[in-house]
N, C-alpha and C positions, 0 to 999 in steps of 0.2 A: 317339795310340796306334798301335802297329804292328799289322798284321793278326794276328800271333801273340798279342799281348797281348789284342786284342779277343776272339779265339776263346777264349782261356784263361779270360778273365772270364766269358763266356757259359756255357761248359761247366762252370765252377765253380758258377755260380748254378744251372744245371739240376741238377747233382749234389746240391746241398744242398736241393733242393726235392722233397718227395715227390710233388707233382702233375706234375712234369715229368720227362721221360726222354730221354736222347740215343738215338736209334734206330740210326743207322749213319752213317758217313762217306760222303760222295759226291764223285766226281770230275767236275767240270764245267769245261770249258775257259773261260778268261777270267775266272776267279775266284780271289780270295785263299784262300777256303775255302767249303765247303758241307757241311751235314750234315742228317740227318733228326731231327726232334723230335716226340715224342709228348706232347700237352697234354691234361690232364684224366684222368690215369691213375687217380685216385681216384674218378672219376665212372663212371656206367653207359655212357657214349658217349665214349671218348677220341677225339681227332682227330690224324691224322698230318700234320705240316706240314714245310716245308723252310725252313732258315735259311741264307742265302747272302750273301756279300759280294763284289761284283764287283771285279775288279782296278782299283785307283785310286779307287774309289767312296768317298764320304764318308758313307755310311749302310749300315746292315744291313737286308736285306730279308727278310720272312717271308711265304711264299706257300703256297697250297694249290690244287691242280687238282681240279675236281669235274666228272663227266660225269653229266648229268641225262637221264632217259629221255623222249623226245618233244621237241616244240617248246616250250621254255620260255624263250625268249629274252627276251620282254617281261616275264615274271614275275621272272627273274633281274635284269634291269636295274632294275625297280622295287624289288626288295629291296635292291640295292647302293646305289641312290640314298637309301634310308632309313637307311643305316648312317653313322657318323662320317666326316668328310671324309678322314681318313687311311687309309681302306679304299677301295681302288680294285679294279677287275676288268675283264678283257676277256671279252666274252660273244660267242659265235658258234655258228651252226648247223653241226653236223658230221654229215652224213647224216640219219639219223632221230632223232638225239640233239642235245643242246645241251652245248657244252663252255664251262666257266667257269674261268678263272684269276684267283683273288682274291688280293690282297696288301696288305701294309702295311709301314711301315719306321720305323726309329729313327735319327736322325742321330748320328754318332759324338760331336759335341760335347755332346750331351745324353744319351749312353748310360749308363744305370745299371740295377741290378737292377729297380728300380720301373718305369722306362720301358719296359724290355725285356718284362717279364712283363705289363704292361698291354697292349702290342701284341700279344703272343701270345694273351692272353685275348680281345681284341676279334676277332682273325682266327678263332680257334676258334669264337666265338659266330656269327659270320658264316657260317662253314663249315657249322655245324650247321643253321642256318636254310636254306642252300642245299640241303642234303640233304633238308630237309622238302619242298621244292618237288617233289622226285622221287617224293613220295607216302609217306614213311616215317611222319611224325606231323604233327600240326597245328602251326602256327607258335607258338601260345601254349605248347604243352607243351615243344617243343624249345627255346624261348628261356628258359624257366625252367630247364631242365637245362643249357644252355650257359652261363647266368648264374654258375654255380659252377665252371666249368672251371678257372679259375686264381685264384679269390678268395682261397684260403688262401695263395697264393704271394706276394702283394703285402705288403711290409713294413707292420706295423701303424703305425709312426712316420712312414712316408713321406707326403708331401702328395698327396692324391688328385688325379688329372688332372681338368682342367676339363671334359672331355667325359664325359658319363655313360655307363655300361656298357649300361644297359638300352635295348632297341630302342624308338624312338618311333614308334608307328603313324601313318600318314598319314590324317588324319581331319579333316573340315570341322566336326566337333562339338566344341568345346573342352571341353565339360562332362564328356566321357567320359574318365576317367583311365586311364593305362596299367595299373594294377593291376586294373582291371575289364574290360579289354579281352578280349572272348571272340569270336573269329572265327566259331565255329560258331552262336552264339546271336544275333549282331547282323548279319544280312546287309546292312542299310542302311548300315553304317559301312564305308568303304573299308578294305581290308586292306593290310598292308605289302608283300604280294606276292600273286600270283594263285594262292593256295593254296585249294583247295576245302575246304569244311567236311565234317565227318563222316569224315575220313581215319582209318583204324584206327590205334590207338596200341599200342606194344609189339613191332611188327615190327622185325627187326634192321636196322641202318643199312647202306646199300650199302657194298660194299668200297671203301676209299679208293683214289684213283688212284696213291698212292705206297705201295708195299708193300716194306719192306727185304728184300733177297734174303739168305737165310741162307748163311753160309760153312761148308764142311764142318768140323765141331768137331775141334779138335786137343788133345791132352793139355795140361793147364796147365803152363806153364813149360818145355815140351819140344816146341816146334813142329817138325814134320817137313814136308819138301816133298811135296806131292801128286804122284802119278804121272800125268803128262799127256803126250800126244804131243809137246808143245812143251816142250823141255828146255834153255832158254837160260840158266838160272841156273848160276853157277860154284860149285855146292855140292861137286861131286865134286873139284874142283880144290884144295879147302881141307878136308881131313879134320878131323874134331873133335879127335882126340887132338893133332895137331900145332899147331892153333890155340891150344888150352888150354896146351900146353907153351911156346908163344911169349910168354907173359906177358900173358894177356888181362886187361883191366881195364875195368870199366863206366865209360862217360862220360855216359850217360843212362838213363832209365827210361821204360817205356811209360806214357802218361797214363792217367787213370781210365777213359776210354771205350775202350781197347785200340787196337790198330793191325792193319791189314791188310798183308800182305807179298806182294810179287811175286818172281817168280824173276828178272826183268830190269827195268830201268827203262823199262817199256812198259805204259801203262794198259790196253791192249787185250789183254795177255797174261793168263793165268790167275792168280788169287789162290792162292798156295801155302801160306799159313799165317795164323792169326789170333792175334796175339800178346797175351797176357793182361796185364790192367792191373797196373802195378808191376814188370814183368819187367825186370831190368837188362840193358842193351844196350850195346854199344860201336860208335860211328860210325866205320867204316873208310874210307869214300869218300863224296864229295858230287858230284853231277852235276846242276847246275841245281836243280829242286825235288825231286830224288830223293836218297836217302841209303841207302848200303849198311851194314847193321848186322850185328854178330856177337853171338850169344848165348853164355852161359858154356860151353855144350857144343860150341861150335864151328860151330853152324849159322848160315848167312848167308842174307840175302835183302834185298830193296829195299823201302823204305817211303816215304811222303810226308814228305820232310824238313821241310816247312813246319810240321807239326804239333808237332815237337819243337824247332823253332827253329834248324835247321842248314842250311836251304835257302840256296843262293847268291843 
């Protein structure tokens, strides 16, 4: 599968699933694509993740960055060790806090809606448990909440993964079942992480490390350039009436997740418009990964041409 086909498949699965939501496109050097994904939108504790495919890679990676208050390196390492083998993480002390970057992946030769949603659910559960180390809730409570993050998204007819979703506590007493695992009431049984008992429940989760930045709203189907000191876009050189009179004809349409547009093919420049899903556009020029598009009213701007499959 080409990178465009992989991305279109994943965005299609997310759009058809009520528990998953595409948050925003991301621009990361050295990648075929990257975007934000919110998992567990039907639960009380949705989790913000990042889906990325590195250039030339044979797998899609799903990751989450978490900053824990205080020195929690040992607790985070112990928790990651208790998760399924496909979930890994880098844990390091950062000043007075602990930074954890957890991730999992799905190889392209086994990529399907079932395997992708399973990977998202497992990382979302791990992320929620990591949040609990920071003192939000007890591990037993957050694991029960996280268990439903993407359970509705897995196809009922798909074969379940051989790795169970539920966290297996590290304990030398085999007679204690996971369903009866109570960290606060059984101090003699080792916990899956160094989480103190009696932590208050119901406090809000900490702000996720990735927060999609809103783009100034534009009227639907009539994007207008933002007035910024940087004026590199060739909008004034192509008035709307002349473009329309020249026989404008749409060649593509904006995908369901929408498109951001720049005034020039420069990712460091300002975003001048947010094109609405389904908007008809005409590709007038392609420069590497960039494409200049024209709307029906003559407005023009630059987009990521890989998203609509016209990048060179």
